[in-house]
N, C-alpha and C positions, 0 to 999 in steps of 0.2 A: 504493500500500500504506500509506503513512504516514497518509493521511487516515482510514483505517479504524481507527487506533489511538487516536483521540480517545475518551476515556472507557473505554479498554481496562482490564479488571480480571480478577481470578481467575475470576469466573463466566464471562466471555466466553472466557477461555483454556480453561476446562473444557469448554465447548461445542465449541470448535475442536478440542480434543484428541480428544473422543469422535468427532466427525465425521471427523477425519483418520484415526483408527484404523479406523473403519468403511469408509471409502473404500479404505484400504490393503489390507484383507483381500479386497476385491472386485477392486481394481486388479491385484494381483500375479498371480493366475491368468489374468486377462484379458490382461495384458501378455505373458505367456508364450504364450498362445493366438494373439494377434494378430501376434506376431513370426513364428510359424510360418505364419500366413495370408499374411503379407507375403513369405514365402520366405526368411526369415533364421533363424539359430539363436535359440532362446528367450532367451538372455542379453541380446540386443540390445533386446528388448522391455522388460526391466527397466532397462537403461541409459537408455531413453527416459523413465523415471519419476524421473529424478534432476535433472540440470541444467535441462531444460525446465520442470519444475514450479517449481523455485526461481526461475528467471528470470521466469516468468509471475506468480508471487506478488508480485514487485517491480514489474513493469511493467504488468500487467493492471489493468483497472478493474472487473472483476466480482469480487465477494467469494466467490461460490460455484462459479464455473465450474471444473470439474475437467478438466485436459487430460492427454493421454497417448495411447498407441496406441488407435485405434478401428478398427472393422471396415471402414467405407467407405473411409477413407484407406488402409488396408492393401491392399484389393483394387485400388484405383486405382494405387498405387505398384507392386504386384505385376504388374499388367497392363502398365504402361509399361516397367518394367525387364526383364521376361521377353522383350521383343522383341529384346533385345541381349545377354542373358546367361541362364545356366541357374540356376534357383532353388537355394538352399542350397549355392552355391559361394561362395568368398571374393570372386570378381569380382562376383557378384550383390550380396552384402552391401555391398561398397564402393560400388557404384552406387546402392543404396538410400540409404545415408548421404549420398552426393553429391547425390541428389535432394532430400533434406532441406535441404541447404545452399542449393541453388538456389531452392527454395520459400521459404526464409527470406529470401534476398536480394530476391526479387521482392516478397514481402509488405512488407518494410521500405521498399523503393523506392516502392511504391504508397502506403504510409502517409505518407512524407515528401512525396510529391507531392500529398497530399490527394485521392487517387483511390479511396478506399474505396467511393465511390458506384458503382464499376463492377460490384460484385457485384449491384446491382439489375438489371443487364442479363440476369440469369438468372431467369426467372419461376418461380413456385411450382409450376405444373404440370410444368415441365421437371425441376425438382429432385425432385418426388414420383415422376415416372415413372422417372427415372434411379436414385434410391435404391431403389425397389421392385425394379427389374431387377438392380441391384447386389446386393441381398439374395439373390435367386435364384441369381445367379452364385456368391456366397459359399457358399450351401447346396450347390450342385453341386460346388464346389471341395473341399468337406469330405467328399464321398462316399468318397474313397479311405481316409481315416483312420476314417470311421464304419463302413465295411463291411469294411475289411481287404483291399481290392482295389488292386493296383498299376495306376494309370491313367496312360497316356502323357500327355505335355504337349501337348494339342491346342490349335489356334488358336481354336476356337470352342466355346462352351458346349454346343451341341446335340451336338457330336461326343463330348464327354466323357459326356454323358447316355446317348447311344446305346451307347457302349462298356460302360457299367455294365449296361445292360439285356441286352446280349449275354453278359455274364459274371456274371450274377446268381447262378449256381450256385457261383461261387467265393468267395462271402461267407464271411468268417471269423467263426464263430458267437460266439466269446468276445468279439471286438472289437465286433460288432454289439450284443450284449447289454449290454456295458459302456457303450456310447454311449447306447442307448435307456434303460437304467436311469438313467443320469446325467441325461438330459433330463427324464425323469418326476419324479425327485426334485427337481430345480431348479425345475420348474414348480409342483410342490406347495408347496415352501417359499416360492416367490415369491408364490403365492396366499395362503399363511398369513400371511407377514410380508414386505413388500416390501424392507425394509432388511436382512433376514437374509442373511448371506454364503453363499448357496447354492452358488456356484461353488467357494469355498474348502472348504466342507463336503464336497462330492463329490470334490474333488481329494484331500483328506486320506484319506477313506474308501477311495477307489479305489486310491490308492497303497499303503495298508496292505494291502488285499486282494491287490494285485498281488505285493507282497513275500511275504506269508504263504503264498499258494498258488503262488508262482513262476510267475505267468502269462506272464512274458516267455519262459520256456522252452517254453510252449505256443503261442507265435506272436503274443502280444499285443505290439504295437509301443509302446515307451516312448521318452522324449526323450533318455535317456542322459546323457552328461557335460555339465554346466553349469559353466563356469569360476567359480572362487571369487574374490571381490574386486571392487573398484570399477574403473570404466573409467579409462584413462589418457588424457592429452591426446594426440590423434593428428590430424595434418593429413589430411583426406580426399583420396583419390586423385582427381585431376581431369584431364580431357583434353577438348579441343574437340569431337571427334567424338561422344563420349558425351553431352556437353551438348546438342548439336544433336538427337541421337536422343531425348533425354529431354524435350524442350520440350513436346510434347503432354500428357504425363502431369503434368509440373510445372505447367503452366497450369491443368489441370483440378483438381489437388489444391489449388493456391493459392486458387482461387475457391470450390470446393465445401467445402473445409475451413473457410474463413473464413465462408461463408454459414451452415454448421452451427453453428460456434462463436458467432457473433454472435447467431444466433437463440436459442440456449440462454441466453446471457448476458442478452439483452433480456427473455426470458420470466421469468427469475429476478429481474431488476430490477423488473419490473411486479408480481411477487408480493410482494417484500419492501419495496420503496420506501424502502430505507435507503442507497442509493447510486445514482450515475448512471454508466451504461455509455457510454463515448465510442468510437464505432466506429473512428475512425482510430487511436486509442491501442491499441485491441484488436488491430488489424491489426499495429501495430508490435510489441506484446508477443508475439504469436504468431510473428512473423517472427524476432524476437530469440531466442526459445526454440528455434526450429528451426536457425537459423544457428549459434549458439554450441553448441547441443546436438550438432550434427554433428561438432564438434571433440572431443567426448567419446563418440563412437561411438553416438549416439542415432539411432534410426530416426525418420521423420517422425511427429509427433503432432498431435492436434486436440482440440477440446472434445468431451467425451462427455456425451450427454444423460442416460443412466442413472446414471452416477457423479455428475454434477452434481446431479441430483434427490435422490440418496441423501445427498450432502453437505449439501444444504439441509435435508432431512427429519431428518437426524441432529443438526442444530443448528449447522452451520457458520456462523460470523458474519463471519470475515475469511479472508484467504488464509493465515493461520497454519495452518489445517487442512491446506493443501497441504504445508507444511513438515513437519508431523507425518507425513503420508503418505510423504514422502521418507525420513524417519528409519526408517520401517518397511521400506521397500525396501532401505535401506542394511543394516539388520540381516539381512534375507533374503540379500543378496549376500555378507555376511561369514560367516554362520553356518549357513545353511539350504540351500545349493546341493547338498550331498550327498544331501539328501532328494529334490531335484528329479529325480534320475536315474531313479526308477521311476514317474514320473508318466505314465500311459497317454495316448498321443496321441488315443485315442478319446474320452477325457474332455475334452481340450482342444477337440476338434471339437464335442463336445456343448455346451461353454461358448459357442463361437462361434455354433452353431445357435440356441441359446436367445436370444442377444443380438440376432440379426438377424431372428428371426421377426416382431418388431414393426415392422420397417422396411418390410414389404410393406403399402402403404397402400391397403387396399380402401375404407375410408371416404371418403378423398379422391376416389377414382375415382367412387364412387357420388354424392358431393356434386356433383362437376363435371358428371356426366351429367345430373343433375336441373337444375342451375342454369346452367351455361355449356358448351354442347356443343362449341364450338370449342376451349376449353381442355381439355376431356376428350379431344378428338382429339389435341391436342399431347402430353398426358400418355401416351396409349396408344402413339402413334408413337415417342415417346422411349423408352418401356418396351421395345417390340418392337425398336427400332433398337439399343438397348444390348445386349439379349440376342443379337441376330443378328450385329451387327457389332463388338461390344466397347464398353468403357466410354467411351473418348475419342470414338470416332465416334458413339456413341449420344447423348452429351450435345451434340455438335456438331449432329447432326440436329435435336435438340429446340430448341436455341437458334435455328437458322436458320428452322425451321418457325414458331416463335412470332413471329419478326420478320416473316416473310412474312404471317402473319395480322394482325399489328399494322399493317403498312403497308397491307394490303388494306382493313381497316376504317377506318383513318385516312384513306385516300383516298376513302372513302364515308361521311363522318360523318352524324350525325343532322341533318336539316333539317326544320323544322316551319313550317306556315302557322298564324299566330295569329289568333284572333278574340276579340272582347270578350265577357266573361261579363256577361249582362244585369244591369243595376242596380249594376255595380261599375266600377272603373277597372283591373281585371285583364284581362290578355290571355293566353290559353292555346291549346294545340294543338287545332286544329279536329277532329282525329280522336278526341280524348278528350272533346270537348264538341260533339257533332254538333247539339245543339239550338240552339247559338248561331248567329246569322245573320252571313253574310259581307257586308262592305260592297262595293258596286260601285265606290266612289270610290277606295278604296285597298286595297292588298295588303300584309300584314305577313309578313315571312319572318324566322325566327330560325335562325341558323347556329351549331351547337353544337361548335365546334372552332376551333383556330388555322387561319388561312387561309394555306396554304403550297403549295409546288410540287406536292405529291402529290395535293392535292384541289381545285386551282383549276378544272380542267375540269369536275369534278363540281359544284362550286359554281355555275359559270356555267350549265351545262345544267339544273340543278334550278330555278334562278330563272327561266330562260326557259320551262321547261316549265310552271311554275306560272302564268306570265302567259298562255301559250297556252291553258291549260285554262279560262280565264275567258271566258264568253260575251261580256262587255263589257270592253273594254280599260280597266284602272284608270288614273286620272290620276296616282296616286302609288304608288311602291313603298317601303315603310318596311323598312329592314334593321335588325332588332334585333341589335346587335353585343355585347350583354352578355356572351356566352360566347366571343367571339373574343378570346383572350388574347395573340395575336401575329399579325403579318402579315409575310411575307418579300417580297422584291422581285417574285417571280413573282405572289404574291397581290395586290400593289399594281397590277401591270399588268393582271391580270384584273378588278380592281375598276374600273380606268379603262375597260376594254373594255365592261364591263356598263353603266357610266354612259353611255358614248357610244351604245351600242346602245339604251338606254332613251330617251335624248334623241331619237334618230331615230324612235322609236315614239310620241313625245309623252308619255312617262311620266317624271315627276320622281322622282329618287332622294333619299330622306331617310334619314339614319342616326341611330339612337338608342342611348343607353346605352354609348357607347364608353368603355372603361377608359383611364386616364391614359396608360400607356406606348404603347398603340396610337394614341391621339389625338395624342400628340406625334410619333409616326412619320408619321402622315398629314399633319400640319402641316408637318413638315420636308420631306416629299416634294413639297409643293405641291398635293396632292390636295384638302385642305380649301379652298383658294382656288378650285380648279377647280369643286368641288361648290357652293361658296358657304357661308359660315359660318352663314347662316340656315337651312341644310338639316341642321344638326347639333342634336340635342336630348338633353336629360337623360334622358328616358324615352319610352316609346311613347305615353303619353297626351298629352304635349306635341306629339309629331309628328302624332298624330291630330287634335288641335285645330287645328293649323296647316292641315291639309287642309280644315277645315270652313268657315273664314271668314277674311277678310283682316284683320279687327280683331284677332283673336288672333294672326295672323301678325305684325302690327306690334308688338304687345305683347311677343311672344316674341323679337323680333329682338335686343333688348338682352341678354336672358337667354342666347341662343345665342352672342353675341359673348363674354360673360363666361365662358361654359362652356368656350370654346376656349382660354382663358388657361391656360398651362402649370401654374400653381399653384392650379388650382381645387380645391374641397373634395373632389373625387373622386380626386385624386392620392394 
């Protein structure tokens, strides 16, 4: 935070103040709505907009990231905690806060261990499929408040949807109209001006209408009592059994929440180019915000894309804008809670629905279908798995499937036979240049991956198959190792096997273009001596010249020896 105060002046403060107020009027209704989505009383959503925002302002590295309650985090926590407690009970609320504490501890630990890179283990198709499914789960979860139908707490989403269809005649007309009207107004206002606080506008209008026409007496559900005042320091209730039961959802929120937050922060960094986002510090800041926030009754929070974008568009320059937002929330808690009594739950459902419509990523699915079919499959299976089996199992299915695909394709990497482009010293894939002539004297193979245990059998089989397809057995096999960035012990053994097999056939193995670390490994292992230092070359052209005449062979011998020195210019 301190770095952002260099050159701070009244103009910058004015921009931060406007941005903070703008975000505040959007955050307050969203915080109330997302608290209900998480299965807790609305006041806890507002509590999550106090200490966490202040702590992130001091420890975070993004100047525009707006944290607080968000829809995806809410449904993840709701899904996990509802397995062991009933929503909207004190026990449930305590467990939600305890979840935030555990998530904070885990994020801090990962940051201190410099393990923020672990989030890269979740691929973008998995995240897109999961979030799209989560959006649909959220939409279905809001049908009760949107339609005025009491829906039992089912284990699976399709059961809730089927129940609604069976009881569609029980829709409460006033509730339904209030929800649909709010959605339409917010969408129109959003199209007119993105930064306009449409959620706050419909919240105020609908509350006034509810009071004026006494719609509560006509069956419209309202949030009722919201305690006045600021949260007190409270030690969260903790027990071992609850901690074990919460582990799946805690792990999911830890990673998904961080992936979303760092993605938003990085995109804003690229746009503004006035600061640098440090991933491990971001992980630490988010963890501290959740951990300390839990002692002040805050539910788990994450970075919000919509609020962060609005903060940026409204002119937010530093994290002072978040402090201004906190001041607005404090004012609301001290002076406006009596007004909250008559806020219709249908309007809060509408706020949630409008916010999650954009999470269903049709464009990503279309893009992957056109470009990367296997990633499209991962996205769709994650999407379906999340809908059918729940959020934790769904993302687990996606991660496992993506790694199955990764290992499969890594075990069968691209291998190309290279030929010389006539009139040049360039060697390219024969399948892309069929007009180029193959040499009967040598065969050039390029292996485009690390050589490790998962692909060694494929490596050996492909080399032998290329040799067998030749009508005349070549005298030399040139292995272009430019793209081999690592070799493990299994890869070394298979390389020795290939060398021995080729010797038995009367084919000499030549290696070209080996990068420094791999060359060092081969030298330490003794393979370089076994192969012969004069069988190692800087590039394919040198290896080809070696095959053509002995004069060049003798001239290149000294080059090859120098090339194998550890501190060659390729290191």
